[in-house]
C-alpha positions as CSV (number, residue, x, y, z in Angstrom):
1,X,91.2,26.3,-28.1
2,X,89.9,28.1,-25.1
3,X,93.1,30.4,-24.9
4,X,92.2,31.4,-28.4
5,X,88.5,32.0,-27.6
6,X,89.4,34.1,-24.6
7,X,92.7,35.7,-26.1
8,X,90.5,38.5,-27.6
9,X,88.7,39.4,-24.5
10,X,91.5,38.9,-22.5
11,X,94.1,41.4,-24.2
12,X,92.1,44.3,-23.7
13,X,91.9,43.7,-19.8
14,X,95.7,42.9,-19.6
15,X,96.2,46.2,-21.4
16,X,94.1,48.1,-18.8
17,X,95.7,46.2,-16.0
18,X,99.1,47.3,-17.2
19,X,98.0,50.9,-17.5
20,X,96.4,50.9,-14.0
21,X,99.8,49.2,-12.3
22,X,102.0,52.0,-14.0
23,X,99.4,54.4,-12.5
24,X,99.7,52.9,-9.1
25,X,103.5,53.0,-9.2
26,X,103.1,56.8,-10.2
27,X,100.9,57.6,-7.3
28,X,102.8,55.5,-5.1
29,X,106.4,57.6,-6.2
30,X,104.3,60.9,-6.0
31,X,103.0,59.9,-2.4
32,X,106.4,59.1,-1.4
33,X,107.9,62.3,-2.6
34,X,105.1,64.3,-0.7
35,X,105.9,62.6,2.4
36,X,109.6,63.6,1.9
37,X,108.7,67.3,1.3
38,X,107.2,67.5,4.8
39,X,109.6,69.8,6.8
40,X,110.1,67.7,9.9
41,X,110.7,69.4,13.3
42,X,115.0,69.8,13.0
43,X,116.4,68.2,16.3
44,X,116.1,70.2,19.2
45,X,119.3,72.4,20.1
46,X,118.1,72.8,23.8
47,X,119.2,70.7,26.5
48,X,118.3,66.9,26.4
49,X,117.0,66.9,29.9
50,X,113.9,69.2,28.3
51,X,113.0,66.5,25.9
52,X,109.7,66.1,28.1
53,X,108.0,68.7,26.4
54,X,107.6,66.6,23.3
55,X,106.3,63.6,25.2
56,X,102.9,62.3,25.2
57,X,102.2,62.7,28.8
58,X,103.5,66.3,29.0
59,X,101.1,67.1,25.9
60,X,98.2,65.0,27.8
61,X,98.9,67.4,30.9
62,X,99.0,70.6,28.7
63,X,95.7,69.4,27.1
64,X,94.2,68.8,30.6
65,X,95.0,72.3,31.7
66,X,93.7,73.9,28.5
67,X,90.2,71.8,29.0
68,X,90.3,72.8,32.8
69,X,91.0,76.8,32.2
70,X,87.9,76.6,29.4
71,X,85.9,75.1,32.1
72,X,86.9,77.7,34.8
73,X,86.0,80.3,31.9
74,X,82.7,79.1,31.5
75,X,81.7,78.6,35.0
76,X,83.1,81.7,36.2
77,X,80.4,84.0,35.1
78,X,77.5,82.1,36.7
79,X,79.3,81.9,40.0
80,X,79.7,85.4,41.4
81,X,80.5,84.5,45.0
82,X,83.6,82.6,43.8
83,X,85.1,85.3,41.8
84,X,88.1,85.8,44.0
85,X,88.7,81.9,43.4
86,X,88.6,82.1,39.8
87,X,91.1,85.0,39.8
88,X,93.5,82.9,41.6
89,X,93.0,79.9,39.3
90,X,93.3,82.4,36.3
91,X,96.8,83.3,37.6
92,X,97.7,79.6,38.1
93,X,96.6,78.5,34.7
94,X,98.4,81.6,33.3
95,X,101.7,80.7,35.3
96,X,101.4,77.0,33.8
97,X,101.1,78.7,30.2
98,X,104.3,80.7,31.0
99,X,106.0,77.4,32.1
100,X,104.8,75.4,29.1
101,X,106.0,77.7,26.6
102,X,109.2,78.8,28.4
103,X,110.4,75.1,28.4
104,X,109.2,74.4,25.1
105,X,111.3,77.9,23.8
106,X,114.4,76.5,26.0
107,X,114.3,73.0,24.4
108,X,113.4,74.1,20.8
109,X,114.9,77.4,21.1
110,X,114.6,79.3,17.3
111,X,112.8,76.2,15.7
112,X,109.9,76.8,18.0
113,X,108.8,79.9,16.2
114,X,110.9,79.8,12.8
115,X,110.3,77.5,10.1
116,X,107.5,76.4,7.6
117,X,103.9,78.2,8.7
118,X,102.4,74.4,8.9
119,X,104.8,73.8,11.6
120,X,104.9,76.9,13.9
121,X,101.5,78.4,13.7
122,X,100.3,76.8,16.8
123,X,103.5,78.1,18.6
124,X,102.8,81.8,17.5
125,X,99.1,81.4,18.5
126,X,100.0,79.8,22.1
127,X,102.6,83.0,22.5
128,X,100.1,85.4,21.8
129,X,97.4,83.8,24.1
130,X,100.3,83.8,26.7
131,X,101.4,87.4,26.0
132,X,98.2,88.5,26.1
133,X,97.5,87.0,29.4
134,X,100.5,88.6,30.8
135,X,99.2,92.1,29.9
136,X,95.8,91.4,31.1
137,X,96.5,89.8,34.3
138,X,99.9,90.9,35.3
139,X,101.2,94.0,33.3
140,X,97.8,96.1,33.3
141,X,97.2,95.6,37.1
142,X,100.5,97.0,37.9
143,X,100.3,99.7,35.6
144,X,96.5,101.0,36.2
145,X,96.7,99.9,40.4
146,X,93.9,97.4,39.9
147,X,92.5,94.9,37.8
148,X,92.5,95.1,34.4
149,X,89.3,96.1,32.2
150,X,90.2,94.4,29.0
151,X,88.6,91.0,28.4
152,X,90.7,88.4,26.8
153,X,88.4,85.5,27.5
154,X,87.8,85.4,23.6
155,X,91.4,85.2,22.9
156,X,92.0,82.7,25.7
157,X,89.4,80.5,24.3
158,X,91.6,80.0,21.1
159,X,93.3,77.3,23.1
160,X,90.1,75.2,22.5
161,X,91.6,74.7,18.8
162,X,94.5,72.8,20.8
163,X,92.6,70.1,22.0
């Protein structure tokens, strides 16, 4: 008797439950497809000895260097008496960035800069920042015979986006 009374109320709920379960199944399959469409980084063709460039500890060191570089860029204008020391730290930071990019390029080779934009754009940003630093800190002083008059600190501060 109870089943007959509740059957009329239960039937629409069972239909709605079946529709929601079908919708959940569809959403789950779409989610799985979207996860599969993400283009993972292909296996690096470089020497296995350079796999450390993808490790968490190396990434942490790189982020620490970026943070220290940004701190030095922030402090340098207020400490005119330490400009020689700040120029030296700029050289050390740039040498680190060249080392980092060189090791990543050696390990990942063409995969570092070629592929889906969502995967490679950070590397292109790093390349642009490093090349601008090389031009500003190393090439222009050689060409002009002194320090460069170009201020690329705004470009270098884009590294903040990596943190």
